[in-house]
SEMIPA-95169 format. One record per residue (C-alpha): residue in one letter; x, y, z. Coordinates in steps of 0.5 Angstrom, whole numbers, always signed. Layout:
BEGIN
+------+-------+-------+-------+
: code :  east : north :    up :
+------+-------+-------+-------+
:    a :     X :     Y :     Z :
...
+------+-------+-------+-------+
! end
This chain:
BEGIN
+------+-------+-------+-------+
: code :  east : north :    up :
+------+-------+-------+-------+
:    m :  +225 :  +349 :  +401 :
:    e :  +219 :  +349 :  +397 :
:    v :  +212 :  +351 :  +399 :
:    l :  +206 :  +350 :  +395 :
:    l :  +200 :  +353 :  +397 :
:    h :  +193 :  +351 :  +394 :
:    w :  +187 :  +356 :  +395 :
:    i :  +181 :  +352 :  +395 :
:    g :  +177 :  +358 :  +396 :
:    g :  +175 :  +363 :  +402 :
:    a :  +179 :  +361 :  +408 :
:    g :  +181 :  +354 :  +406 :
:    l :  +187 :  +352 :  +403 :
:    i :  +193 :  +347 :  +403 :
:    l :  +200 :  +348 :  +405 :
:    s :  +205 :  +343 :  +402 :
:    i :  +212 :  +344 :  +405 :
:    g :  +216 :  +339 :  +401 :
:    n :  +212 :  +332 :  +403 :
:    l :  +209 :  +335 :  +409 :
:    h :  +202 :  +337 :  +408 :
:    i :  +198 :  +342 :  +412 :
:    g :  +190 :  +344 :  +412 :
:    v :  +187 :  +350 :  +414 :
:    d :  +180 :  +352 :  +415 :
:    p :  +176 :  +347 :  +410 :
:    v :  +170 :  +351 :  +408 :
:    l :  +167 :  +346 :  +403 :
:    c :  +160 :  +348 :  +402 :
:    p :  +157 :  +349 :  +395 :
:    k :  +156 :  +355 :  +391 :
:    g :  +149 :  +358 :  +393 :
:    t :  +149 :  +355 :  +400 :
:    v :  +147 :  +361 :  +405 :
:    q :  +150 :  +361 :  +412 :
:    d :  +147 :  +364 :  +418 :
:    y :  +151 :  +368 :  +422 :
:    f :  +145 :  +371 :  +427 :
:    w :  +147 :  +378 :  +425 :
:    f :  +146 :  +377 :  +418 :
:    k :  +146 :  +371 :  +413 :
:    s :  +151 :  +371 :  +407 :
:    k :  +151 :  +366 :  +400 :
:    r :  +157 :  +363 :  +398 :
:    i :  +158 :  +366 :  +391 :
:    e :  +164 :  +362 :  +389 :
:    a :  +165 :  +354 :  +389 :
:    p :  +171 :  +351 :  +393 :
:    v :  +176 :  +348 :  +388 :
:    y :  +179 :  +341 :  +390 :
:    q :  +179 :  +334 :  +389 :
:    p :  +177 :  +329 :  +395 :
:    e :  +183 :  +326 :  +394 :
:    d :  +187 :  +332 :  +396 :
:    f :  +185 :  +331 :  +403 :
:    d :  +188 :  +324 :  +404 :
:    k :  +195 :  +327 :  +404 :
:    i :  +194 :  +332 :  +410 :
:    d :  +198 :  +331 :  +416 :
:    l :  +196 :  +336 :  +420 :
:    w :  +190 :  +341 :  +421 :
:    l :  +190 :  +348 :  +423 :
:    i :  +183 :  +351 :  +425 :
:    t :  +183 :  +359 :  +426 :
:    h :  +176 :  +359 :  +429 :
:    n :  +169 :  +356 :  +429 :
:    h :  +165 :  +361 :  +424 :
:    e :  +162 :  +357 :  +419 :
:    d :  +166 :  +360 :  +413 :
:    h :  +172 :  +357 :  +416 :
:    l :  +169 :  +350 :  +418 :
:    d :  +163 :  +348 :  +416 :
:    a :  +159 :  +341 :  +416 :
:    y :  +162 :  +339 :  +409 :
:    g :  +169 :  +341 :  +412 :
:    l :  +169 :  +337 :  +418 :
:    k :  +168 :  +331 :  +414 :
:    v :  +174 :  +331 :  +411 :
:    i :  +178 :  +332 :  +417 :
:    k :  +180 :  +325 :  +420 :
:    n :  +179 :  +324 :  +427 :
:    s :  +186 :  +322 :  +429 :
:    l :  +190 :  +327 :  +425 :
:    p :  +193 :  +332 :  +430 :
:    i :  +189 :  +339 :  +430 :
:    i :  +191 :  +346 :  +432 :
:    s :  +185 :  +350 :  +434 :
:    n :  +183 :  +356 :  +438 :
:    p :  +178 :  +354 :  +444 :
:    n :  +171 :  +356 :  +441 :
:    a :  +173 :  +351 :  +435 :
:    s :  +175 :  +346 :  +439 :
:    k :  +169 :  +344 :  +442 :
:    l :  +166 :  +343 :  +435 :
:    l :  +172 :  +339 :  +433 :
:    l :  +171 :  +334 :  +440 :
:    n :  +163 :  +334 :  +439 :
:    d :  +165 :  +331 :  +432 :
:    g :  +169 :  +325 :  +434 :
:    k :  +176 :  +329 :  +433 :
:    t :  +181 :  +325 :  +438 :
:    n :  +187 :  +329 :  +437 :
:    v :  +185 :  +336 :  +438 :
:    h :  +191 :  +341 :  +441 :
:    v :  +188 :  +348 :  +444 :
:    l :  +192 :  +354 :  +443 :
:    q :  +191 :  +361 :  +447 :
:    w :  +194 :  +367 :  +444 :
:    q :  +202 :  +367 :  +444 :
:    q :  +202 :  +359 :  +446 :
:    h :  +206 :  +354 :  +442 :
:    q :  +206 :  +347 :  +440 :
:    v :  +212 :  +343 :  +437 :
:    f :  +210 :  +337 :  +432 :
:    y :  +215 :  +332 :  +429 :
:    i :  +212 :  +329 :  +423 :
:    k :  +216 :  +326 :  +417 :
:    n :  +223 :  +329 :  +419 :
:    y :  +220 :  +336 :  +420 :
:    i :  +220 :  +340 :  +426 :
:    i :  +213 :  +344 :  +426 :
:    d :  +213 :  +350 :  +431 :
:    i :  +206 :  +353 :  +431 :
:    t :  +205 :  +359 :  +435 :
:    a :  +198 :  +362 :  +436 :
:    i :  +198 :  +370 :  +434 :
:    p :  +192 :  +374 :  +436 :
:    a :  +187 :  +375 :  +431 :
:    i :  +182 :  +381 :  +433 :
:    h :  +175 :  +380 :  +429 :
:    g :  +173 :  +387 :  +428 :
:    i :  +174 :  +394 :  +428 :
:    n :  +168 :  +395 :  +433 :
:    p :  +170 :  +393 :  +440 :
:    l :  +163 :  +390 :  +441 :
:    s :  +163 :  +386 :  +434 :
:    a :  +170 :  +383 :  +435 :
:    l :  +167 :  +381 :  +442 :
:    f :  +161 :  +378 :  +439 :
:    a :  +165 :  +375 :  +434 :
:    g :  +170 :  +372 :  +439 :
:    k :  +177 :  +371 :  +439 :
:    g :  +180 :  +367 :  +433 :
:    n :  +187 :  +365 :  +432 :
:    g :  +192 :  +367 :  +427 :
:    y :  +198 :  +362 :  +426 :
:    y :  +206 :  +363 :  +426 :
:    i :  +208 :  +357 :  +423 :
:    s :  +216 :  +355 :  +423 :
:    v :  +218 :  +349 :  +419 :
:    s :  +225 :  +346 :  +419 :
:    n :  +228 :  +340 :  +416 :
:    g :  +234 :  +340 :  +419 :
:    q :  +238 :  +344 :  +414 :
:    k :  +233 :  +350 :  +412 :
:    t :  +227 :  +353 :  +416 :
:    v :  +221 :  +357 :  +412 :
:    n :  +216 :  +361 :  +416 :
:    i :  +209 :  +362 :  +415 :
:    y :  +204 :  +367 :  +418 :
:    l :  +197 :  +366 :  +417 :
:    t :  +193 :  +372 :  +420 :
:    g :  +186 :  +368 :  +421 :
:    d :  +180 :  +373 :  +421 :
:    t :  +183 :  +380 :  +424 :
:    v :  +183 :  +387 :  +422 :
:    y :  +190 :  +391 :  +423 :
:    k :  +192 :  +392 :  +431 :
:    n :  +198 :  +394 :  +434 :
:    k :  +198 :  +388 :  +439 :
:    i :  +198 :  +383 :  +433 :
:    v :  +205 :  +387 :  +430 :
:    k :  +208 :  +387 :  +437 :
:    s :  +207 :  +379 :  +437 :
:    l :  +211 :  +378 :  +431 :
:    r :  +216 :  +383 :  +432 :
:    h :  +223 :  +380 :  +431 :
:    k :  +220 :  +374 :  +427 :
:    p :  +222 :  +373 :  +420 :
:    i :  +216 :  +372 :  +415 :
:    d :  +218 :  +368 :  +408 :
:    l :  +210 :  +367 :  +407 :
:    m :  +204 :  +372 :  +409 :
:    i :  +197 :  +369 :  +408 :
:    p :  +192 :  +375 :  +410 :
:    n :  +185 :  +374 :  +410 :
:    m :  +182 :  +379 :  +406 :
:    g :  +175 :  +381 :  +404 :
:    a :  +174 :  +387 :  +409 :
:    a :  +168 :  +383 :  +411 :
:    k :  +161 :  +387 :  +413 :
:    q :  +165 :  +393 :  +411 :
:    g :  +160 :  +399 :  +410 :
:    s :  +155 :  +396 :  +415 :
:    w :  +153 :  +398 :  +422 :
:    i :  +157 :  +392 :  +424 :
:    m :  +163 :  +395 :  +421 :
:    t :  +169 :  +392 :  +418 :
:    l :  +171 :  +385 :  +421 :
:    t :  +177 :  +383 :  +416 :
:    l :  +183 :  +386 :  +413 :
:    n :  +182 :  +391 :  +407 :
:    a :  +187 :  +393 :  +402 :
:    k :  +189 :  +399 :  +407 :
:    m :  +190 :  +395 :  +413 :
:    l :  +194 :  +390 :  +409 :
:    q :  +199 :  +395 :  +406 :
:    k :  +200 :  +398 :  +413 :
:    l :  +201 :  +391 :  +416 :
:    q :  +206 :  +389 :  +410 :
:    k :  +210 :  +395 :  +412 :
:    q :  +211 :  +393 :  +419 :
:    l :  +212 :  +386 :  +418 :
:    q :  +216 :  +386 :  +411 :
:    p :  +214 :  +379 :  +409 :
:    k :  +218 :  +376 :  +403 :
:    i :  +211 :  +374 :  +399 :
:    i :  +204 :  +375 :  +400 :
:    i :  +198 :  +371 :  +398 :
:    p :  +191 :  +373 :  +400 :
:    v :  +185 :  +369 :  +401 :
:    h :  +178 :  +370 :  +404 :
:    f :  +176 :  +375 :  +399 :
:    g :  +170 :  +374 :  +393 :
:    t :  +168 :  +367 :  +396 :
:    f :  +162 :  +370 :  +400 :
:    e :  +157 :  +376 :  +400 :
:    h :  +159 :  +379 :  +406 :
:    y :  +166 :  +379 :  +403 :
:    k :  +165 :  +386 :  +401 :
:    e :  +172 :  +389 :  +398 :
:    p :  +173 :  +387 :  +391 :
:    v :  +179 :  +384 :  +389 :
:    s :  +181 :  +390 :  +384 :
:    a :  +183 :  +393 :  +391 :
:    l :  +188 :  +388 :  +392 :
:    k :  +191 :  +389 :  +385 :
:    k :  +192 :  +396 :  +386 :
:    l :  +196 :  +396 :  +392 :
:    p :  +204 :  +398 :  +390 :
:    i :  +207 :  +392 :  +394 :
:    k :  +212 :  +387 :  +391 :
:    h :  +211 :  +380 :  +391 :
:    l :  +204 :  +380 :  +392 :
:    k :  +200 :  +374 :  +388 :
:    i :  +193 :  +374 :  +387 :
:    l :  +190 :  +367 :  +386 :
:    k :  +183 :  +364 :  +384 :
:    p :  +180 :  +359 :  +388 :
:    g :  +183 :  +352 :  +385 :
:    d :  +190 :  +356 :  +384 :
:    r :  +196 :  +352 :  +386 :
:    f :  +203 :  +357 :  +387 :
:    l :  +210 :  +354 :  +388 :
:    m :  +215 :  +358 :  +392 :
:    k :  +222 :  +356 :  +394 :
:    f :  +226 :  +359 :  +400 :
+------+-------+-------+-------+
! end
């Protein structure tokens, strides 16, 4: 089964599995935009790379949480109101208030099945723990990672989106015995070195996660795009991980499983 990943920038991407298209966390504000997170402000330092028509083909959206570097006003505009959307609880309020009518809320470990274009899409919400400091993680709120199994009746592809998380044993336990063809980790070590402490995966955490989960291919996202993503891409490039593919915003990478 062919899987095409188009990295738009930040957490935003489009997964195309055959002719099924899944959009993830559209953050589409232009380069130079300053976002306010109350504790800190952060400027977008890399522009999103996409064409407006890229979003016309989306069949299903996945939203991990409500932070503005995952879902902003620009991103809300490209989500058609009637399309099915999987969301965590805090982002669902934002989506519903914007007029989205087909929002499905998943708590951790809950799952939902969709039948779209002769595909069976089974989506499970995986814990995403947004900070190594328990207080920071509490204020950041619960986000979702997603384990996505897509079957065309003959083949199945299994994809794990980490969402904004750090390494925790409960995440590994929730994925035990689940095969992973493609893992898409949210990197950048957000706020690493500050009093807030690290909010997302860094290279060392990714290496530990890779050893535990053994995905076939890893394509990191969520690095470089905003000022609060502190770890440079060079840290990823140094990792001794086979099948680690480093993209630039706008890149498309085709895989066959």
